[in-house]
N, CA, C and O atoms as a GROMACS GRO file, in nm:
protein
  324
    1MET      N    1   0.087  -0.117   0.000
    1MET     CA    2   0.000   0.000   0.000
    1MET      C    3   0.091   0.123   0.000
    1MET      O    4   0.185   0.132   0.079
    2LYS      N    5   0.062   0.216  -0.088
    2LYS     CA    6   0.139   0.339  -0.098
    2LYS      C    7   0.045   0.457  -0.073
    2LYS      O    8  -0.065   0.460  -0.128
    3ARG      N    9   0.087   0.552   0.008
    3ARG     CA   10   0.006   0.669   0.040
    3ARG      C   11   0.045   0.786  -0.049
    3ARG      O   12   0.163   0.814  -0.070
    4TYR      N   13  -0.058   0.853  -0.102
    4TYR     CA   14  -0.041   0.974  -0.182
    4TYR      C   15  -0.113   1.086  -0.109
    4TYR      O   16  -0.232   1.074  -0.080
    5VAL      N   17  -0.043   1.195  -0.078
    5VAL     CA   18  -0.103   1.310  -0.012
    5VAL      C   19  -0.164   1.400  -0.119
    5VAL      O   20  -0.097   1.445  -0.211
    6THR      N   21  -0.295   1.423  -0.104
    6THR     CA   22  -0.369   1.500  -0.206
    6THR      C   23  -0.347   1.649  -0.190
    6THR      O   24  -0.301   1.697  -0.086
    7GLU      N   25  -0.382   1.722  -0.295
    7GLU     CA   26  -0.373   1.869  -0.295
    7GLU      C   27  -0.500   1.928  -0.355
    7GLU      O   28  -0.546   1.883  -0.460
    8GLY      N   29  -0.557   2.028  -0.289
    8GLY     CA   30  -0.668   2.104  -0.345
    8GLY      C   31  -0.804   2.038  -0.337
    8GLY      O   32  -0.897   2.082  -0.404
    9VAL      N   33  -0.817   1.932  -0.257
    9VAL     CA   34  -0.945   1.861  -0.244
    9VAL      C   35  -0.976   1.834  -0.096
    9VAL      O   36  -0.892   1.857  -0.009
   10CYS      N   37  -1.096   1.786  -0.070
   10CYS     CA   38  -1.138   1.759   0.067
   10CYS      C   39  -1.066   1.638   0.128
   10CYS      O   40  -1.034   1.640   0.247
   11SER      N   41  -1.041   1.536   0.049
   11SER     CA   42  -0.970   1.420   0.104
   11SER      C   43  -0.825   1.462   0.132
   11SER      O   44  -0.769   1.546   0.063
   12LYS      N   45  -0.768   1.402   0.234
   12LYS     CA   46  -0.633   1.439   0.276
   12LYS      C   47  -0.525   1.351   0.213
   12LYS      O   48  -0.412   1.394   0.193
   13ALA      N   49  -0.562   1.226   0.182
   13ALA     CA   50  -0.465   1.132   0.126
   13ALA      C   51  -0.541   1.017   0.060
   13ALA      O   52  -0.660   0.997   0.083
   14ILE      N   53  -0.467   0.941  -0.022
   14ILE     CA   54  -0.523   0.823  -0.087
   14ILE      C   55  -0.422   0.710  -0.070
   14ILE      O   56  -0.304   0.725  -0.104
   15ASP      N   57  -0.468   0.598  -0.017
   15ASP     CA   58  -0.384   0.478  -0.008
   15ASP      C   59  -0.419   0.390  -0.127
   15ASP      O   60  -0.536   0.361  -0.152
   16VAL      N   61  -0.316   0.349  -0.200
   16VAL     CA   62  -0.336   0.271  -0.322
   16VAL      C   63  -0.252   0.144  -0.315
   16VAL      O   64  -0.135   0.147  -0.276
   17LYS      N   65  -0.313   0.032  -0.354
   17LYS     CA   66  -0.241  -0.094  -0.364
   17LYS      C   67  -0.260  -0.147  -0.505
   17LYS      O   68  -0.373  -0.165  -0.552
   18VAL      N   69  -0.149  -0.171  -0.573
   18VAL     CA   70  -0.150  -0.221  -0.710
   18VAL      C   71  -0.068  -0.350  -0.714
   18VAL      O   72   0.039  -0.358  -0.654
   19ARG      N   73  -0.117  -0.448  -0.785
   19ARG     CA   74  -0.041  -0.571  -0.807
   19ARG      C   75  -0.025  -0.588  -0.956
   19ARG      O   76  -0.123  -0.596  -1.031
   20GLY      N   77   0.100  -0.593  -0.998
   20GLY     CA   78   0.125  -0.600  -1.143
   20GLY      C   79   0.079  -0.470  -1.205
   20GLY      O   80   0.137  -0.364  -1.180
   21ASP      N   81  -0.023  -0.478  -1.286
   21ASP     CA   82  -0.076  -0.357  -1.349
   21ASP      C   83  -0.226  -0.343  -1.319
   21ASP      O   84  -0.300  -0.281  -1.396
   22VAL      N   85  -0.269  -0.402  -1.207
   22VAL     CA   86  -0.411  -0.400  -1.168
   22VAL      C   87  -0.428  -0.335  -1.031
   22VAL      O   88  -0.355  -0.364  -0.937
   23VAL      N   89  -0.526  -0.246  -1.022
   23VAL     CA   90  -0.558  -0.180  -0.895
   23VAL      C   91  -0.626  -0.282  -0.804
   23VAL      O   92  -0.731  -0.337  -0.838
   24GLU      N   93  -0.567  -0.306  -0.687
   24GLU     CA   94  -0.625  -0.402  -0.592
   24GLU      C   95  -0.710  -0.333  -0.487
   24GLU      O   96  -0.812  -0.386  -0.443
   25GLU      N   97  -0.667  -0.213  -0.445
   25GLU     CA   98  -0.740  -0.145  -0.338
   25GLU      C   99  -0.712   0.004  -0.342
   25GLU      O  100  -0.600   0.047  -0.370
   26VAL      N  101  -0.816   0.083  -0.314
   26VAL     CA  102  -0.804   0.228  -0.304
   26VAL      C  103  -0.881   0.271  -0.179
   26VAL      O  104  -0.998   0.237  -0.162
   27ILE      N  105  -0.814   0.347  -0.092
   27ILE     CA  106  -0.878   0.399   0.028
   27ILE      C  107  -0.852   0.549   0.035
   27ILE      O  108  -0.738   0.593   0.040
   28PHE      N  109  -0.960   0.627   0.034
   28PHE     CA  110  -0.950   0.772   0.049
   28PHE      C  111  -0.959   0.804   0.198
   28PHE      O  112  -1.041   0.747   0.269
   29LEU      N  113  -0.877   0.896   0.244
   29LEU     CA  114  -0.882   0.943   0.382
   29LEU      C  115  -0.944   1.082   0.380
   29LEU      O  116  -0.884   1.178   0.333
   30GLY      N  117  -1.065   1.091   0.432
   30GLY     CA  118  -1.140   1.216   0.429
   30GLY      C  119  -1.218   1.227   0.300
   30GLY      O  120  -1.216   1.137   0.216
   31GLY      N  121  -1.286   1.340   0.284
   31GLY     CA  122  -1.363   1.362   0.162
   31GLY      C  123  -1.506   1.311   0.174
   31GLY      O  124  -1.552   1.280   0.284
   32CYS      N  125  -1.575   1.302   0.064
   32CYS     CA  126  -1.715   1.260   0.058
   32CYS      C  127  -1.721   1.107   0.062
   32CYS      O  128  -1.706   1.041  -0.040
   33ASN      N  129  -1.743   1.054   0.178
   33ASN     CA  130  -1.728   0.911   0.204
   33ASN      C  131  -1.803   0.822   0.105
   33ASN      O  132  -1.742   0.732   0.047
   34GLY      N  133  -1.931   0.845   0.084
   34GLY     CA  134  -2.009   0.758  -0.005
   34GLY      C  135  -1.958   0.760  -0.148
   34GLY      O  136  -1.939   0.655  -0.208
   35SER      N  137  -1.934   0.878  -0.202
   35SER     CA  138  -1.886   0.890  -0.340
   35SER      C  139  -1.749   0.826  -0.356
   35SER      O  140  -1.722   0.758  -0.455
   36LEU      N  141  -1.663   0.847  -0.259
   36LEU     CA  142  -1.527   0.796  -0.271
   36LEU      C  143  -1.522   0.645  -0.251
   36LEU      O  144  -1.437   0.578  -0.310
   37GLN      N  145  -1.612   0.591  -0.170
   37GLN     CA  146  -1.622   0.445  -0.160
   37GLN      C  147  -1.666   0.387  -0.295
   37GLN      O  148  -1.615   0.284  -0.339
   38GLY      N  149  -1.761   0.455  -0.359
   38GLY     CA  150  -1.808   0.411  -0.490
   38GLY      C  151  -1.696   0.411  -0.593
   38GLY      O  152  -1.681   0.315  -0.668
   39ILE      N  153  -1.619   0.517  -0.597
   39ILE     CA  154  -1.506   0.526  -0.691
   39ILE      C  155  -1.408   0.413  -0.663
   39ILE      O  156  -1.358   0.348  -0.755
   40SER      N  157  -1.380   0.391  -0.534
   40SER     CA  158  -1.284   0.287  -0.496
   40SER      C  159  -1.329   0.150  -0.545
   40SER      O  160  -1.248   0.072  -0.596
   41ILE      N  161  -1.457   0.119  -0.531
   41ILE     CA  162  -1.510  -0.010  -0.574
   41ILE      C  163  -1.507  -0.022  -0.727
   41ILE      O  164  -1.476  -0.128  -0.781
   42LEU      N  165  -1.540   0.086  -0.796
   42LEU     CA  166  -1.541   0.083  -0.942
   42LEU      C  167  -1.401   0.066  -1.001
   42LEU      O  168  -1.384   0.003  -1.105
   43ILE      N  169  -1.302   0.122  -0.935
   43ILE     CA  170  -1.164   0.116  -0.984
   43ILE      C  171  -1.100  -0.018  -0.953
   43ILE      O  172  -1.010  -0.062  -1.025
   44LYS      N  173  -1.145  -0.085  -0.847
   44LYS     CA  174  -1.086  -0.212  -0.805
   44LYS      C  175  -1.093  -0.314  -0.919
   44LYS      O  176  -1.198  -0.335  -0.979
   45GLY      N  177  -0.979  -0.377  -0.948
   45GLY     CA  178  -0.971  -0.476  -1.054
   45GLY      C  179  -0.943  -0.419  -1.192
   45GLY      O  180  -0.924  -0.495  -1.287
   46MET      N  181  -0.940  -0.289  -1.203
   46MET     CA  182  -0.915  -0.223  -1.331
   46MET      C  183  -0.764  -0.210  -1.355
   46MET      O  184  -0.687  -0.196  -1.261
   47LYS      N  185  -0.724  -0.216  -1.480
   47LYS     CA  186  -0.584  -0.191  -1.512
   47LYS      C  187  -0.551  -0.045  -1.481
   47LYS      O  188  -0.633   0.044  -1.500
   48VAL      N  189  -0.430  -0.023  -1.433
   48VAL     CA  190  -0.389   0.110  -1.389
   48VAL      C  191  -0.406   0.213  -1.500
   48VAL      O  192  -0.462   0.320  -1.475
   49GLY      N  193  -0.360   0.184  -1.620
   49GLY     CA  194  -0.371   0.278  -1.732
   49GLY      C  195  -0.514   0.315  -1.763
   49GLY      O  196  -0.543   0.431  -1.793
   50GLU      N  197  -0.603   0.217  -1.758
   50GLU     CA  198  -0.745   0.243  -1.784
   50GLU      C  199  -0.804   0.332  -1.675
   50GLU      O  200  -0.878   0.426  -1.704
   51ALA      N  201  -0.770   0.303  -1.550
   51ALA     CA  202  -0.820   0.383  -1.438
   51ALA      C  203  -0.773   0.528  -1.451
   51ALA      O  204  -0.850   0.621  -1.432
   52ILE      N  205  -0.647   0.545  -1.483
   52ILE     CA  206  -0.591   0.679  -1.499
   52ILE      C  207  -0.666   0.754  -1.609
   52ILE      O  208  -0.704   0.869  -1.591
   53SER      N  209  -0.688   0.690  -1.722
   53SER     CA  210  -0.754   0.758  -1.835
   53SER      C  211  -0.899   0.794  -1.802
   53SER      O  212  -0.952   0.892  -1.855
   54LYS      N  213  -0.964   0.717  -1.717
   54LYS     CA  214  -1.104   0.745  -1.683
   54LYS      C  215  -1.121   0.861  -1.586
   54LYS      O  216  -1.222   0.932  -1.593
   55VAL      N  217  -1.025   0.883  -1.496
   55VAL     CA  218  -1.046   0.984  -1.391
   55VAL      C  219  -0.958   1.108  -1.404
   55VAL      O  220  -0.978   1.205  -1.331
   56THR      N  221  -0.863   1.107  -1.496
   56THR     CA  222  -0.776   1.224  -1.514
   56THR      C  223  -0.856   1.344  -1.565
   56THR      O  224  -0.937   1.332  -1.656
   57GLY      N  225  -0.831   1.458  -1.504
   57GLY     CA  226  -0.890   1.583  -1.551
   57GLY      C  227  -1.028   1.615  -1.499
   57GLY      O  228  -1.083   1.720  -1.532
   58ILE      N  229  -1.088   1.528  -1.418
   58ILE     CA  230  -1.219   1.558  -1.360
   58ILE      C  231  -1.203   1.671  -1.260
   58ILE      O  232  -1.111   1.670  -1.178
   59LYS      N  233  -1.293   1.768  -1.268
   59LYS     CA  234  -1.289   1.884  -1.178
   59LYS      C  235  -1.404   1.875  -1.078
   59LYS      O  236  -1.506   1.812  -1.104
   60CYS      N  237  -1.386   1.940  -0.964
   60CYS     CA  238  -1.490   1.947  -0.861
   60CYS      C  239  -1.534   2.093  -0.848
   60CYS      O  240  -1.462   2.176  -0.793
   61GLY      N  241  -1.652   2.122  -0.900
   61GLY     CA  242  -1.700   2.260  -0.895
   61GLY      C  243  -1.604   2.352  -0.966
   61GLY      O  244  -1.567   2.328  -1.081
   62SER      N  245  -1.562   2.458  -0.898
   62SER     CA  246  -1.471   2.555  -0.958
   62SER      C  247  -1.324   2.520  -0.935
   62SER      O  248  -1.235   2.592  -0.980
   63LYS      N  249  -1.298   2.410  -0.865
   63LYS     CA  250  -1.160   2.368  -0.840
   63LYS      C  251  -1.099   2.312  -0.968
   63LYS      O  252  -1.171   2.261  -1.055
   64GLU      N  253  -0.970   2.320  -0.980
   64GLU     CA  254  -0.899   2.269  -1.097
   64GLU      C  255  -0.874   2.119  -1.089
   64GLU      O  256  -0.822   2.060  -1.184
   65THR      N  257  -0.911   2.057  -0.977
   65THR     CA  258  -0.889   1.914  -0.957
   65THR      C  259  -1.008   1.857  -0.881
   65THR      O  260  -1.103   1.928  -0.850
   66SER      N  261  -1.002   1.729  -0.851
   66SER     CA  262  -1.107   1.660  -0.776
   66SER      C  263  -1.044   1.538  -0.711
   66SER      O  264  -0.928   1.506  -0.738
   67CYS      N  265  -1.118   1.470  -0.626
   67CYS     CA  266  -1.065   1.346  -0.567
   67CYS      C  267  -1.036   1.241  -0.675
   67CYS      O  268  -0.931   1.176  -0.668
   68PRO      N  269  -1.123   1.223  -0.775
   68PRO     CA  270  -1.087   1.129  -0.882
   68PRO      C  271  -0.960   1.171  -0.959
   68PRO      O  272  -0.877   1.087  -0.992
   69ASP      N  273  -0.946   1.300  -0.986
   69ASP     CA  274  -0.826   1.349  -1.054
   69ASP      C  275  -0.702   1.325  -0.967
   69ASP      O  276  -0.596   1.289  -1.018
   70GLN      N  277  -0.717   1.345  -0.837
   70GLN     CA  278  -0.606   1.318  -0.745
   70GLN      C  279  -0.573   1.168  -0.744
   70GLN      O  280  -0.456   1.131  -0.728
   71LEU      N  281  -0.674   1.084  -0.760
   71LEU     CA  282  -0.650   0.940  -0.770
   71LEU      C  283  -0.564   0.910  -0.893
   71LEU      O  284  -0.475   0.825  -0.886
   72SER      N  285  -0.589   0.978  -1.004
   72SER     CA  286  -0.507   0.956  -1.123
   72SER      C  287  -0.362   0.994  -1.094
   72SER      O  288  -0.270   0.927  -1.140
   73LYS      N  289  -0.341   1.102  -1.018
   73LYS     CA  290  -0.205   1.143  -0.982
   73LYS      C  291  -0.141   1.041  -0.888
   73LYS      O  292  -0.022   1.013  -0.898
   74ALA      N  293  -0.221   0.986  -0.797
   74ALA     CA  294  -0.170   0.882  -0.706
   74ALA      C  295  -0.126   0.759  -0.784
   74ALA      O  296  -0.021   0.702  -0.757
   75LEU      N  297  -0.208   0.718  -0.881
   75LEU     CA  298  -0.174   0.601  -0.962
   75LEU      C  299  -0.050   0.627  -1.048
   75LEU      O  300   0.035   0.539  -1.063
   76LYS      N  301  -0.040   0.746  -1.104
   76LYS     CA  302   0.079   0.781  -1.184
   76LYS      C  303   0.203   0.779  -1.094
   76LYS      O  304   0.308   0.731  -1.135
   77SER      N  305   0.189   0.830  -0.973
   77SER     CA  306   0.300   0.829  -0.878
   77SER      C  307   0.339   0.686  -0.842
   77SER      O  308   0.457   0.655  -0.827
   78TYR      N  309   0.239   0.601  -0.827
   78TYR     CA  310   0.263   0.462  -0.792
   78TYR      C  311   0.345   0.390  -0.899
   78TYR      O  312   0.439   0.317  -0.868
   79ILE      N  313   0.308   0.413  -1.025
   79ILE     CA  314   0.379   0.341  -1.132
   79ILE      C  315   0.518   0.398  -1.158
   79ILE      O  316   0.604   0.329  -1.213
   80LYS      N  317   0.541   0.523  -1.118
   80LYS     CA  318   0.675   0.581  -1.132
   80LYS      C  319   0.770   0.526  -1.026
   80LYS      O  320   0.892   0.531  -1.041
   81GLY      N  321   0.710   0.475  -0.918
   81GLY     CA  322   0.792   0.416  -0.811
   81GLY      C  323   0.813   0.513  -0.705
   81GLY      O  324   0.880   0.484  -0.606
   0.00000   0.00000   0.00000
């Protein structure tokens, strides 16, 4: 499990576990609990590249980012090592 500290969103961090090239687990710390649990379940079992392409660039209201967009950054960070 690798922790990514978020920026510009309500959640404070995202814990991500990847095996090979598949997302095994995503846990958001803080944020909109129900929505983020839903995102975590939908992403589970997905290939990392596919997950990144689906959530990159999503904005939250007038913010330039969102929790899903931060998840894409967490996954990119994970694959970079």
